Backbone as CSV, one residue per row, in Angstrom:
resi,resn,N_x,N_y,N_z,CA_x,CA_y,CA_z,C_x,C_y,C_z
1,MET,0.841,-1.195,0.000,0.000,0.000,0.000,0.881,1.251,0.000
2,LEU,0.538,2.195,-0.858,1.206,3.496,-0.883,0.361,4.451,-0.050
3,GLU,0.971,5.022,0.987,0.214,5.841,1.930,0.796,7.255,2.017
4,PHE,-0.062,8.235,1.855,0.256,9.632,2.123,-0.479,9.975,3.423
5,ASP,0.273,10.244,4.480,-0.320,10.307,5.807,-0.089,11.667,6.457
6,GLY,-1.144,12.466,6.556,-1.127,13.700,7.333,-0.070,14.694,6.941
7,LEU,0.048,14.967,5.640,1.105,15.870,5.168,0.727,17.332,5.416
8,HIS,1.649,18.044,6.059,1.512,19.485,6.277,2.733,20.159,5.677
9,LYS,2.498,21.297,5.015,3.619,22.058,4.478,3.212,23.512,4.314
10,SER,4.093,24.390,4.828,3.913,25.829,4.628,5.197,26.403,4.058
11,PHE,5.036,27.405,3.227,6.160,28.186,2.727,5.983,29.596,3.270
12,GLY,6.745,29.922,4.312,6.531,31.198,4.984,5.152,31.221,5.622
13,ASP,4.392,32.239,5.309,3.037,32.361,5.876,1.987,31.653,5.021
14,ILE,2.405,31.037,3.934,1.447,30.395,3.028,1.351,28.911,3.360
15,ARG,0.184,28.471,3.783,-0.041,27.065,4.090,-0.462,26.354,2.801
16,VAL,0.373,25.433,2.358,0.141,24.749,1.087,-0.582,23.427,1.299
17,LEU,-0.185,22.670,2.306,-0.824,21.392,2.614,-1.254,21.398,4.069
18,ASP,-2.461,20.891,4.315,-3.031,20.920,5.661,-3.631,19.545,5.976
19,GLY,-2.739,18.590,6.296,-3.213,17.259,6.681,-3.604,16.370,5.525
20,VAL,-2.934,16.500,4.394,-3.299,15.713,3.214,-2.978,14.237,3.445
21,GLY,-3.942,13.387,3.158,-3.735,11.955,3.308,-4.637,11.154,2.386
22,PHE,-4.081,10.096,1.807,-4.852,9.143,1.011,-3.991,7.905,0.815
23,THR,-4.603,6.818,0.356,-3.885,5.571,0.120,-4.177,5.082,-1.293
24,VAL,-3.209,4.355,-1.849,-3.346,3.785,-3.186,-2.956,2.314,-3.084
25,ALA,-3.884,1.450,-3.414,-3.629,0.013,-3.313,-2.798,-0.457,-4.503
26,PRO,-2.010,-1.528,-4.320,-1.280,-2.104,-5.455,-2.249,-2.469,-6.583
27,GLY,-1.862,-2.150,-7.804,-2.685,-2.484,-8.954,-3.854,-1.556,-9.198
28,SER,-3.889,-0.425,-8.504,-4.984,0.524,-8.711,-4.425,1.852,-9.196
29,MET,-5.301,2.646,-9.816,-4.931,3.968,-10.312,-5.711,5.019,-9.533
30,PHE,-4.970,6.014,-9.036,-5.548,7.076,-8.222,-5.389,8.388,-8.961
31,GLY,-6.497,9.052,-9.229,-6.472,10.346,-9.892,-6.470,11.462,-8.870
32,PHE,-5.432,12.288,-8.911,-5.234,13.362,-7.940,-5.649,14.664,-8.606
33,CYS,-6.759,15.234,-8.153,-7.369,16.379,-8.826,-7.349,17.603,-7.914
34,GLY,-7.267,18.755,-8.531,-7.308,19.998,-7.779,-7.035,21.171,-8.699
35,SER,-7.473,22.330,-8.288,-7.222,23.539,-9.069,-5.741,23.878,-9.030
36,ASN,-5.311,24.778,-9.906,-3.928,25.257,-9.867,-3.623,25.831,-8.491
37,GLY,-2.485,25.426,-7.926,-2.095,25.927,-6.616,-2.712,25.197,-5.449
38,ALA,-3.450,24.101,-5.704,-4.103,23.383,-4.605,-3.119,22.613,-3.743
39,GLY,-1.949,22.251,-4.294,-0.955,21.518,-3.520,-0.606,20.150,-4.076
40,LYS,-1.074,19.821,-5.277,-0.827,18.485,-5.848,0.671,18.260,-6.080
41,THR,1.323,19.212,-6.736,2.751,19.044,-7.053,3.581,18.981,-5.783
42,THR,3.257,19.785,-4.790,3.993,19.740,-3.522,3.861,18.367,-2.884
43,THR,2.675,17.793,-2.919,2.469,16.456,-2.355,3.365,15.433,-3.044
44,MET,3.421,15.476,-4.369,4.247,14.526,-5.104,5.730,14.763,-4.859
45,ARG,6.129,16.008,-4.745,7.536,16.305,-4.479,7.952,15.827,-3.098
46,ILE,7.045,15.884,-2.136,7.347,15.335,-0.814,7.599,13.833,-0.923
47,ALA,6.759,13.138,-1.699,6.945,11.689,-1.867,8.317,11.379,-2.438
48,MET,8.825,12.231,-3.320,10.099,11.976,-3.982,11.291,12.598,-3.249
49,GLY,11.051,13.194,-2.077,12.149,13.760,-1.307,12.638,15.092,-1.811
50,LEU,11.904,15.719,-2.712,12.312,17.011,-3.252,11.862,18.170,-2.373
51,VAL,10.884,17.920,-1.522,10.396,18.900,-0.549,10.251,18.171,0.782
52,ARG,10.659,18.819,1.839,10.537,18.211,3.172,9.221,18.669,3.816
53,PRO,8.375,17.739,4.282,7.128,18.161,4.919,7.374,18.734,6.304
54,ASP,6.485,19.600,6.760,6.530,20.070,8.140,6.062,18.987,9.096
55,ALA,5.156,18.142,8.628,4.659,17.014,9.416,4.087,15.995,8.451
56,GLY,3.959,14.747,8.943,3.417,13.678,8.122,4.511,12.946,7.361
57,GLU,4.124,11.852,6.692,5.092,11.079,5.930,4.405,10.306,4.816
58,VAL,5.205,9.830,3.892,4.750,8.963,2.814,5.375,7.594,3.038
59,ARG,4.560,6.538,2.936,5.043,5.179,3.180,4.713,4.276,1.995
60,TRP,5.601,3.330,1.748,5.375,2.283,0.754,5.589,0.942,1.443
61,ARG,4.532,0.118,1.427,4.543,-1.180,2.106,4.904,-1.039,3.581
62,GLY,4.379,0.021,4.175,4.552,0.239,5.599,5.849,0.894,6.005
63,GLN,6.749,1.142,5.062,8.036,1.737,5.367,8.073,3.196,4.912
64,PRO,8.576,4.094,5.765,8.704,5.492,5.329,9.552,5.593,4.066
65,MET,9.116,6.418,3.142,9.816,6.566,1.873,11.184,7.200,2.107
66,ASP,12.245,6.451,1.772,13.598,6.977,1.854,14.251,6.870,0.481
67,GLN,15.517,7.204,0.406,16.178,7.224,-0.895,16.212,5.845,-1.540
68,ALA,16.400,4.801,-0.729,16.423,3.448,-1.292,15.074,3.087,-1.903
69,LEU,13.987,3.423,-1.218,12.662,3.122,-1.753,12.352,3.982,-2.973
70,ARG,12.832,5.207,-2.965,12.537,6.093,-4.098,13.190,5.616,-5.384
71,ARG,14.249,4.811,-5.289,14.852,4.234,-6.489,13.904,3.265,-7.181
72,ARG,12.873,2.813,-6.454,11.893,1.883,-7.027,10.671,2.607,-7.592
73,VAL,10.683,3.933,-7.528,9.535,4.739,-7.968,9.819,5.321,-9.344
74,GLY,8.847,5.199,-10.237,8.910,5.911,-11.500,8.227,7.254,-11.340
75,TYR,8.990,8.325,-11.485,8.477,9.671,-11.224,8.532,10.499,-12.493
76,MET,7.447,11.197,-12.764,7.384,12.085,-13.918,6.987,13.471,-13.429
77,PRO,7.925,14.428,-13.385,7.584,15.767,-12.928,6.791,16.529,-13.978
78,GLU,6.081,17.560,-13.529,5.336,18.391,-14.482,6.300,19.136,-15.398
79,GLU,7.425,19.635,-14.836,8.435,20.280,-15.660,9.361,19.187,-16.191
80,ARG,9.594,19.182,-17.481,10.381,18.104,-18.081,11.819,18.128,-17.573
81,GLY,12.279,16.977,-17.085,13.638,16.863,-16.585,14.515,16.095,-17.548
82,LEU,14.576,16.530,-18.795,15.309,15.823,-19.842,16.539,16.625,-20.269
83,TYR,17.507,15.913,-20.831,18.691,16.554,-21.393,18.422,16.833,-22.874
84,PRO,18.266,18.081,-23.266,17.755,18.389,-24.606,18.638,17.916,-25.749
85,LYS,19.942,17.827,-25.557,20.831,17.469,-26.666,21.119,15.964,-26.723
86,MET,20.645,15.214,-25.737,20.868,13.772,-25.732,19.838,13.095,-26.628
87,LYS,20.244,12.036,-27.314,19.328,11.305,-28.191,18.298,10.546,-27.358
88,VAL,17.126,10.324,-27.966,15.997,9.734,-27.247,16.375,8.392,-26.632
89,GLY,16.877,7.455,-27.458,17.194,6.131,-26.946,18.246,6.165,-25.857
90,GLU,19.284,6.981,-26.064,20.343,7.091,-25.067,19.811,7.690,-23.766
91,GLN,18.908,8.664,-23.894,18.358,9.319,-22.716,17.577,8.334,-21.853
92,VAL,16.700,7.558,-22.478,15.886,6.613,-21.723,16.773,5.546,-21.087
93,ALA,17.783,5.058,-21.821,18.710,4.077,-21.257,19.485,4.672,-20.081
94,TYR,19.835,5.936,-20.165,20.562,6.600,-19.086,19.737,6.593,-17.801
95,PHE,18.447,6.910,-17.909,17.592,6.892,-16.727,17.461,5.474,-16.177
96,ALA,17.454,4.474,-17.056,17.404,3.092,-16.584,18.649,2.759,-15.764
97,ARG,19.821,3.214,-16.229,21.056,2.949,-15.485,21.058,3.672,-14.141
98,LEU,20.468,4.864,-14.088,20.383,5.578,-12.813,19.597,4.780,-11.778
99,HIS,18.667,3.956,-12.257,17.856,3.131,-11.351,18.478,1.760,-11.118
100,GLY,19.696,1.548,-11.585,20.407,0.335,-11.224,20.507,-0.731,-12.283
101,LEU,19.936,-0.543,-13.480,20.070,-1.550,-14.532,21.472,-1.482,-15.131
102,ASP,22.010,-2.660,-15.515,23.308,-2.635,-16.183,23.130,-2.168,-17.623
103,GLY,24.237,-1.982,-18.343,24.181,-1.380,-19.668,23.311,-2.142,-20.645
104,ALA,23.455,-3.465,-20.700,22.677,-4.265,-21.652,21.194,-4.232,-21.302
105,ALA,20.878,-4.389,-20.013,19.475,-4.375,-19.596,18.851,-3.013,-19.829
106,ALA,19.628,-1.952,-19.600,19.116,-0.601,-19.812,18.797,-0.371,-21.281
107,THR,19.649,-0.859,-22.177,19.401,-0.690,-23.614,18.167,-1.456,-24.041
108,ARG,18.018,-2.681,-23.553,16.828,-3.470,-23.910,15.555,-2.792,-23.415
109,ALA,15.589,-2.328,-22.162,14.408,-1.673,-21.607,14.098,-0.384,-22.344
110,SER,15.138,0.359,-22.713,14.930,1.587,-23.480,14.269,1.286,-24.811
111,ASP,14.778,0.288,-25.525,14.206,-0.070,-26.824,12.735,-0.461,-26.679
112,GLU,12.420,-1.202,-25.614,11.035,-1.649,-25.403,10.093,-0.461,-25.228
113,TRP,10.463,0.483,-24.350,9.544,1.566,-24.051,9.512,2.631,-25.141
114,VAL,10.614,2.831,-25.813,10.596,3.739,-26.963,9.647,3.205,-28.025
115,GLU,9.664,1.897,-28.221,8.750,1.271,-29.197,7.312,1.370,-28.724
116,ARG,7.047,1.017,-27.481,5.676,0.976,-26.963,5.021,2.349,-26.964
117,LEU,5.811,3.391,-26.803,5.245,4.736,-26.739,5.324,5.483,-28.069
118,GLY,5.581,4.728,-29.146,5.506,5.310,-30.478,6.649,6.217,-30.854
119,LEU,7.833,5.976,-30.283,8.980,6.848,-30.536,10.095,6.150,-31.314
120,ALA,9.819,4.967,-31.845,10.889,4.184,-32.481,11.555,4.961,-33.615
121,ALA,10.756,5.684,-34.394,11.327,6.416,-35.526,12.165,7.608,-35.086
122,ARG,12.021,8.013,-33.831,12.765,9.181,-33.324,13.865,8.773,-32.351
123,ARG,14.176,7.482,-32.290,15.139,6.974,-31.313,16.481,7.706,-31.383
124,GLY,16.939,8.040,-32.589,18.239,8.668,-32.764,18.217,10.178,-32.788
125,ASP,17.046,10.780,-32.562,16.935,12.241,-32.588,17.231,12.840,-31.221
126,ALA,17.800,14.028,-31.224,17.971,14.759,-29.968,16.602,15.174,-29.434
127,VAL,16.458,15.161,-28.124,15.178,15.495,-27.505,14.707,16.884,-27.913
128,GLU,15.626,17.828,-28.052,15.242,19.206,-28.366,14.597,19.334,-29.744
129,LYS,14.761,18.321,-30.608,14.159,18.358,-31.940,12.737,17.806,-31.958
130,LEU,12.264,17.295,-30.828,10.936,16.696,-30.760,9.878,17.743,-30.434
131,SER,8.645,17.438,-30.809,7.515,18.253,-30.384,7.342,18.115,-28.871
132,LEU,6.583,19.019,-28.285,6.350,18.948,-26.843,5.641,17.653,-26.470
133,GLY,4.714,17.207,-27.318,4.022,15.963,-27.035,4.956,14.768,-27.030
134,ASN,5.882,14.720,-28.003,6.840,13.612,-28.039,7.848,13.706,-26.899
135,GLN,8.200,14.920,-26.486,9.043,15.050,-25.305,8.336,14.486,-24.067
136,GLN,7.027,14.686,-24.025,6.254,14.130,-22.918,6.316,12.604,-22.933
137,ARG,6.299,12.008,-24.118,6.411,10.551,-24.206,7.785,10.076,-23.737
138,VAL,8.823,10.826,-24.083,10.170,10.459,-23.624,10.228,10.517,-22.099
139,GLN,9.619,11.554,-21.527,9.615,11.678,-20.069,8.912,10.485,-19.433
140,LEU,7.815,10.053,-20.035,7.105,8.895,-19.502,7.948,7.628,-19.651
141,ALA,8.593,7.464,-20.804,9.462,6.302,-20.994,10.545,6.269,-19.921
142,ALA,11.093,7.439,-19.570,12.115,7.506,-18.527,11.561,7.082,-17.173
143,ALA,10.263,7.350,-16.933,9.652,6.945,-15.664,9.366,5.449,-15.619
144,LEU,9.116,4.842,-16.785,8.702,3.440,-16.837,9.851,2.479,-17.079
145,VAL,10.971,2.956,-17.562,12.015,2.080,-18.098,12.639,1.169,-17.047
146,SER,12.607,1.555,-15.784,13.243,0.755,-14.740,12.300,-0.273,-14.127
147,ARG,11.128,-0.470,-14.719,10.097,-1.366,-14.177,9.820,-1.022,-12.709
148,PRO,9.318,0.182,-12.464,9.155,0.653,-11.083,8.073,-0.115,-10.331
149,GLU,8.192,-0.102,-9.015,7.171,-0.690,-8.152,6.016,0.273,-7.913
150,VAL,6.264,1.575,-8.085,5.277,2.629,-7.860,5.442,3.654,-8.972
151,LEU,4.324,4.232,-9.429,4.374,5.316,-10.401,3.723,6.563,-9.815
152,ILE,4.438,7.689,-9.858,3.926,8.981,-9.412,4.151,9.962,-10.552
153,LEU,3.054,10.415,-11.159,3.131,11.184,-12.402,2.372,12.501,-12.247
154,ASP,3.046,13.588,-12.522,2.456,14.921,-12.375,2.056,15.435,-13.759
155,GLU,0.770,15.513,-14.026,0.212,15.978,-15.299,0.809,15.224,-16.501
156,PRO,0.731,13.895,-16.518,1.378,13.141,-17.599,0.711,13.321,-18.955
157,PHE,-0.572,13.699,-18.999,-1.276,13.804,-20.274,-1.163,15.192,-20.898
158,SER,-0.505,16.106,-20.207,-0.401,17.476,-20.707,0.336,17.515,-22.040
159,GLY,-0.269,18.171,-23.035,0.376,18.363,-24.328,0.266,17.210,-25.300
160,LEU,-0.410,16.128,-24.918,-0.512,14.973,-25.806,-1.713,15.091,-26.731
161,ASP,-1.552,14.620,-27.969,-2.686,14.537,-28.881,-3.496,13.288,-28.528
162,PRO,-4.683,13.096,-29.134,-5.520,11.943,-28.763,-4.819,10.595,-28.900
163,ILE,-3.974,10.430,-29.926,-3.260,9.161,-30.079,-2.263,8.997,-28.930
164,GLY,-1.575,10.072,-28.578,-0.654,10.019,-27.460,-1.363,9.721,-26.147
165,VAL,-2.533,10.311,-25.963,-3.321,10.035,-24.755,-3.663,8.552,-24.679
166,ASP,-4.088,7.978,-25.802,-4.462,6.563,-25.803,-3.271,5.668,-25.493
167,SER,-2.105,5.961,-26.073,-0.942,5.111,-25.830,-0.474,5.244,-24.389
168,LEU,-0.521,6.449,-23.832,-0.148,6.636,-22.435,-1.136,5.933,-21.518
169,ALA,-2.433,6.079,-21.804,-3.441,5.437,-20.967,-3.246,3.924,-20.940
170,GLU,-2.983,3.336,-22.101,-2.766,1.889,-22.153,-1.512,1.493,-21.391
171,ALA,-0.462,2.310,-21.481,0.770,2.017,-20.734,0.509,2.029,-19.231
172,LEU,-0.258,3.010,-18.756,-0.540,3.080,-17.330,-1.442,1.936,-16.878
173,LEU,-2.429,1.611,-17.689,-3.305,0.488,-17.346,-2.528,-0.821,-17.298
174,SER,-1.564,-0.990,-18.212,-0.772,-2.223,-18.204,0.072,-2.303,-16.934
175,GLN,0.592,-1.159,-16.465,1.346,-1.163,-15.214,0.448,-1.521,-14.035
176,ALA,-0.756,-0.960,-14.006,-1.685,-1.292,-12.928,-2.046,-2.777,-12.957
177,ARG,-2.243,-3.339,-14.144,-2.575,-4.767,-14.240,-1.448,-5.638,-13.697
178,GLU,-0.217,-5.121,-13.705,0.921,-5.856,-13.166,1.113,-5.616,-11.674
179,GLY,0.190,-4.884,-11.045,0.236,-4.683,-9.605,0.885,-3.404,-9.137
180,VAL,1.211,-2.502,-10.066,1.860,-1.242,-9.698,0.794,-0.229,-9.261
181,PRO,0.934,0.387,-8.091,0.043,1.504,-7.757,0.441,2.737,-8.560
182,VAL,-0.549,3.385,-9.153,-0.298,4.528,-10.032,-1.022,5.746,-9.461
183,VAL,-0.283,6.822,-9.229,-0.864,8.107,-8.832,-0.558,9.102,-9.935
184,PHE,-1.577,9.755,-10.470,-1.295,10.824,-11.423,-2.244,11.981,-11.203
185,SER,-1.714,13.174,-11.399,-2.534,14.375,-11.334,-2.929,14.771,-12.742
186,SER,-4.087,15.378,-12.869,-4.532,15.825,-14.190,-5.697,16.783,-14.034
187,HIS,-5.744,17.760,-14.961,-6.909,18.620,-15.070,-7.917,18.052,-16.069
188,GLN,-7.551,16.973,-16.753,-8.445,16.343,-17.725,-9.314,15.334,-16.984
189,LEU,-10.384,15.826,-16.371,-11.164,15.009,-15.457,-11.912,13.891,-16.164
190,ASP,-12.185,14.047,-17.469,-12.813,12.950,-18.191,-11.882,11.741,-18.237
191,LEU,-10.575,11.979,-18.386,-9.605,10.881,-18.364,-9.517,10.255,-16.978
192,VAL,-9.499,11.076,-15.953,-9.462,10.559,-14.593,-10.671,9.668,-14.349
193,GLU,-11.833,10.133,-14.752,-13.058,9.358,-14.543,-13.011,8.035,-15.293
194,ARG,-12.434,8.052,-16.493,-12.394,6.840,-17.318,-11.364,5.836,-16.827
195,LEU,-10.231,6.316,-16.313,-9.114,5.424,-16.031,-8.998,4.994,-14.579
196,CYS,-9.407,5.828,-13.654,-8.995,5.634,-12.263,-9.982,4.803,-11.452
197,ASP,-9.417,3.988,-10.561,-10.230,3.228,-9.614,-10.752,4.133,-8.506
198,SER,-9.976,5.134,-8.131,-10.401,6.077,-7.102,-9.788,7.435,-7.398
199,VAL,-10.370,8.455,-6.782,-9.921,9.822,-7.017,-9.834,10.554,-5.694
200,GLY,-9.018,11.587,-5.671,-8.960,12.490,-4.538,-9.014,13.917,-5.049
201,ILE,-9.795,14.738,-4.392,-9.941,16.139,-4.787,-9.348,17.009,-3.693
202,LEU,-8.377,17.822,-4.089,-7.635,18.682,-3.171,-8.067,20.126,-3.388
203,ALA,-8.375,20.813,-2.316,-8.750,22.227,-2.399,-8.199,22.950,-1.187
204,ARG,-7.528,24.059,-1.437,-6.992,24.888,-0.360,-6.114,24.070,0.593
205,GLY,-5.366,23.114,0.028,-4.430,22.324,0.814,-5.040,21.186,1.589
206,ARG,-6.339,20.931,1.402,-7.010,19.847,2.119,-7.684,18.886,1.147
207,MET,-7.738,17.619,1.541,-8.503,16.644,0.768,-9.974,16.848,1.099
208,VAL,-10.746,17.300,0.125,-12.160,17.572,0.368,-13.049,16.423,-0.086
209,ALA,-12.495,15.481,-0.847,-13.270,14.316,-1.267,-12.312,13.225,-1.722
210,THR,-12.566,11.993,-1.303,-11.807,10.841,-1.778,-12.747,9.662,-1.922
211,GLY,-12.404,8.759,-2.816,-13.207,7.551,-3.032,-13.345,7.268,-4.507
212,THR,-14.122,6.254,-4.834,-14.430,5.997,-6.238,-15.407,7.066,-6.717
213,VAL,-15.518,7.197,-8.017,-16.474,8.166,-8.567,-17.885,7.813,-8.115
214,GLU,-18.191,6.516,-8.067,-19.529,6.110,-7.620,-19.766,6.490,-6.169
215,GLU,-18.740,6.339,-5.321,-18.897,6.742,-3.918,-19.118,8.242,-3.808
216,LEU,-18.402,9.001,-4.596,-18.600,10.453,-4.561,-19.992,10.823,-5.046
217,ARG,-20.492,10.099,-6.026,-21.852,10.362,-6.494,-22.883,10.090,-5.405
218,ARG,-22.673,9.024,-4.645,-23.639,8.693,-3.597,-23.632,9.727,-2.481
219,ARG,-22.499,10.393,-2.284,-22.431,11.417,-1.247,-23.058,12.734,-1.694
220,GLU,-23.265,12.880,-2.994,-23.839,14.117,-3.530,-25.265,14.269,-3.004
221,SER,-25.529,15.376,-2.321,-26.831,15.553,-1.683,-27.943,15.846,-2.681
222,GLY,-27.650,16.571,-3.716,-28.676,16.939,-4.677,-28.828,15.912,-5.780
223,ARG,-29.827,16.108,-6.647,-30.075,15.239,-7.792,-30.016,16.103,-9.043
224,LEU,-29.374,15.576,-10.086,-29.184,16.344,-11.300,-30.214,15.939,-12.350
225,LEU,-30.780,16.951,-12.972,-31.791,16.781,-13.995,-31.340,17.549,-15.230
226,ARG,-31.300,16.872,-16.356,-30.924,17.536,-17.603,-32.187,17.789,-18.421
227,VAL,-32.358,19.029,-18.837,-33.532,19.442,-19.601,-33.063,20.131,-20.877
228,THR,-33.531,19.630,-22.011,-33.235,20.289,-23.282,-34.521,20.901,-23.812
229,ALA,-34.561,22.214,-23.822,-35.717,22.977,-24.298,-35.189,24.002,-25.296
230,PRO,-35.173,23.660,-26.587,-34.521,24.523,-27.586,-35.064,25.940,-27.651
231,ASP,-36.324,26.127,-27.300,-36.933,27.450,-27.419,-36.832,28.276,-26.134
232,ALA,-36.271,27.669,-25.077,-36.230,28.372,-23.791,-35.200,29.486,-23.820
233,GLY,-35.548,30.568,-23.204,-34.591,31.652,-23.052,-33.713,31.426,-21.833
234,PRO,-32.741,32.286,-21.620,-31.880,32.142,-20.444,-32.665,32.352,-19.159
235,ASP,-32.232,31.657,-18.127,-32.787,31.823,-16.776,-34.247,31.391,-16.660
236,TRP,-34.686,30.497,-17.567,-36.088,30.070,-17.473,-36.361,29.305,-16.182
237,ALA,-35.317,28.663,-15.615,-35.524,27.883,-14.392,-35.191,28.662,-13.129
238,ALA,-34.695,29.878,-13.284,-34.345,30.674,-12.112,-35.592,30.948,-11.279
239,GLY,-35.483,30.785,-10.005,-36.604,31.068,-9.117,-37.481,29.889,-8.820
240,LEU,-37.297,28.756,-9.516,-38.093,27.571,-9.184,-37.682,27.068,-7.807
241,PRO,-38.642,26.766,-6.927,-38.292,26.369,-5.557,-37.538,25.039,-5.534
242,GLY,-36.491,24.994,-4.708,-35.726,23.760,-4.555,-34.872,23.405,-5.746
243,VAL,-34.590,24.395,-6.617,-33.857,24.131,-7.856,-32.668,25.088,-7.955
244,ARG,-31.508,24.528,-8.325,-30.332,25.354,-8.594,-29.838,25.061,-10.000
245,VAL,-29.596,26.107,-10.771,-29.097,25.933,-12.128,-27.596,25.655,-12.052
246,VAL,-27.194,24.464,-12.511,-25.782,24.072,-12.516,-25.089,24.616,-13.760
247,SER,-25.731,24.440,-14.908,-25.175,24.959,-16.158,-26.311,25.192,-17.130
248,GLU,-26.089,26.110,-18.060,-27.121,26.460,-19.035,-26.426,26.904,-20.313
249,ARG,-26.714,26.196,-21.408,-26.049,26.533,-22.659,-26.904,26.092,-23.837
250,ALA,-27.272,27.036,-24.672,-27.973,26.761,-25.933,-29.168,25.844,-25.745
251,GLY,-29.987,26.151,-24.752,-31.193,25.378,-24.540,-31.009,24.097,-23.765
252,ASP,-29.762,23.761,-23.410,-29.493,22.550,-22.638,-29.141,22.972,-21.216
253,THR,-29.955,22.581,-20.257,-29.818,23.059,-18.887,-29.672,21.878,-17.939
254,VAL,-28.701,21.976,-17.029,-28.547,20.990,-15.961,-28.955,21.663,-14.663
255,LEU,-29.873,21.006,-13.964,-30.428,21.544,-12.731,-30.149,20.594,-11.579
256,GLU,-29.917,21.155,-10.410,-29.804,20.350,-9.196,-31.053,20.551,-8.358
257,LEU,-31.703,19.446,-8.014,-32.905,19.501,-7.199,-32.573,19.048,-5.792
258,ALA,-32.872,19.890,-4.834,-32.687,19.517,-3.434,-33.762,18.510,-3.047
259,ASP,-33.575,17.876,-1.891,-34.608,16.964,-1.402,-35.934,17.710,-1.305
260,GLY,-36.969,17.115,-1.856,-38.277,17.762,-1.873,-38.531,18.579,-3.114
261,GLY,-37.492,18.768,-3.973,-37.693,19.486,-5.224,-38.636,18.713,-6.144
262,ASP,-39.483,19.407,-6.859,-40.537,18.789,-7.674,-40.114,18.754,-9.135
263,ASP,-39.760,17.569,-9.640,-39.327,17.469,-11.033,-40.469,17.770,-11.997
264,GLN,-41.710,17.473,-11.601,-42.830,17.747,-12.487,-43.091,19.238,-12.631
265,ALA,-42.808,19.989,-11.572,-42.924,21.450,-11.664,-41.859,21.989,-12.614
266,VAL,-40.682,21.369,-12.608,-39.631,21.773,-13.550,-40.074,21.484,-14.974
267,LEU,-40.635,20.290,-15.200,-41.101,19.938,-16.539,-42.183,20.908,-17.016
268,ALA,-43.099,21.241,-16.136,-44.167,22.174,-16.515,-43.577,23.536,-16.890
269,ALA,-42.586,24.000,-16.127,-41.953,25.286,-16.432,-41.234,25.224,-17.769
270,ALA,-40.571,24.092,-18.057,-39.877,23.955,-19.335,-40.863,23.930,-20.492
271,LEU,-41.997,23.256,-20.328,-42.995,23.173,-21.400,-43.611,24.534,-21.698
272,ARG,-43.665,25.389,-20.706,-44.219,26.725,-20.958,-43.331,27.538,-21.896
273,THR,-42.074,27.130,-22.031,-41.176,27.846,-22.939,-41.283,27.347,-24.374
274,GLY,-41.912,26.180,-24.579,-42.011,25.585,-25.916,-41.684,24.106,-25.871
275,ARG,-41.016,23.603,-26.902,-40.711,22.176,-27.002,-39.709,21.754,-25.927
276,VAL,-39.890,20.520,-25.434,-38.914,19.873,-24.562,-38.504,18.575,-25.248
277,THR,-37.254,18.492,-25.659,-36.786,17.326,-26.426,-36.046,16.309,-25.570
278,HIS,-35.659,16.717,-24.358,-34.980,15.779,-23.464,-35.259,16.192,-22.031
279,PHE,-35.629,15.213,-21.213,-35.919,15.474,-19.803,-35.591,14.195,-19.043
280,ALA,-34.478,14.186,-18.296,-34.068,12.938,-17.643,-33.129,13.234,-16.486
281,TRP,-33.183,12.331,-15.488,-32.207,12.382,-14.410,-30.857,11.926,-14.953
282,GLN,-29.785,12.445,-14.383,-28.463,11.998,-14.808,-27.515,11.941,-13.621
283,GLN,-26.536,11.055,-13.746,-25.493,10.990,-12.735,-24.516,12.136,-12.950
284,PRO,-24.051,12.746,-11.879,-23.075,13.828,-12.048,-21.761,13.293,-12.601
285,THR,-21.158,14.032,-13.493,-19.828,13.696,-13.980,-18.795,14.072,-12.931
286,LEU,-17.558,13.625,-13.133,-16.493,14.003,-12.208,-16.271,15.513,-12.250
287,VAL,-16.459,16.129,-13.408,-16.319,17.583,-13.498,-17.323,18.264,-12.560
288,GLU,-18.557,17.797,-12.569,-19.584,18.391,-11.704,-19.307,18.096,-10.232
289,LEU,-18.839,16.875,-9.934,-18.479,16.539,-8.560,-17.317,17.402,-8.081
290,PHE,-16.352,17.636,-8.985,-15.199,18.464,-8.650,-15.641,19.884,-8.306
291,ARG,-16.495,20.452,-9.141,-16.959,21.823,-8.888,-17.666,21.914,-7.545
292,GLU,-18.469,20.898,-7.238,-19.189,20.895,-5.970,-18.215,20.775,-4.804
293,ALA,-17.209,19.896,-4.938,-16.282,19.649,-3.828,-15.412,20.860,-3.533
294,VAL,-14.883,21.494,-4.574,-13.965,22.618,-4.327,-14.703,23.862,-3.862
295,ALA,-16.025,23.863,-4.003,-16.803,25.008,-3.533,-17.088,24.930,-2.046
296,VAL,-16.821,23.763,-1.423,-17.094,23.604,0.008,-16.073,24.400,0.803
297,PRO,-16.494,25.324,1.683,-15.529,26.127,2.451,-14.868,25.324,3.559
298,THR,-13.670,25.716,3.942,-12.991,25.107,5.063,-13.660,25.575,6.364
299,PRO,-13.412,24.864,7.492,-13.971,25.333,8.759,-13.558,26.753,9.114
300,GLU,-12.309,27.129,8.781,-11.859,28.485,9.072,-12.646,29.507,8.268
301,GLU,-12.943,29.141,6.982,-13.706,30.051,6.150,-15.138,30.184,6.645
302,VAL,-15.696,29.075,7.162,-17.047,29.149,7.731,-17.064,30.052,8.964
303,ALA,-16.036,29.880,9.833,-15.957,30.682,11.059,-15.785,32.152,10.747
304,ALA,-15.057,32.445,9.663,-14.829,33.849,9.299,-16.108,34.494,8.807
């Protein structure tokens, strides 16, 4: 089990992490979500020993993460840590040797991952000659080449085209199938929802929601109703009792009904505007769950 336990970190008067904790089981994928500045990168840097926490620790298989354990982790920082003038194949093999593989094993592993991530034709090119998306693939190959026991990836899908996203997703799923716990941060919540066994949402340095997407849906107090009324003007649902407008665009409106909210009253209001072509309950997406979670104030904000 990979455990992040009670992490606290401040930089001067700025509190970045306030008791952050979650666990990732072997063979599972954990999506780490949060707005810019929420503390995701700091959390990952603490795991890799790049930042020292004020309190708390990260453990792998019950042991505090130290330098020896970190050699077993495949880490991909948000900022690319590549040597721009080194050739792709040589670069990936170099990272394999840093993790303890001998020269022959490092070359074999480099060839395997360069091929799997669609970089075979660029093996002899300098990294600086690659597109940003292909540089991202090289960075991922460097994280995977040592056959790590744990993967910690900061925004791995950033800059990738759809084909690159698919190849990366398959690579991560294959690692999870082999028992590797995978933690990755991303603003692409549709990917997180599709790939991850569980998610954590970080806001203002605190974990405001953790669990599977289904568990987060069950905790959602309101019910979402999607109404498509092409002839409706803006704000047609404003003022309906027990109803909150979640989103409204080109006649397609998502509403949240509190307990006791009357869906038939909503339908009647929509029909008064003209045609209604779609009217149905829907499960909230991770994007909607995220918006709801990050809007929850901290106890200090409530007290203020």
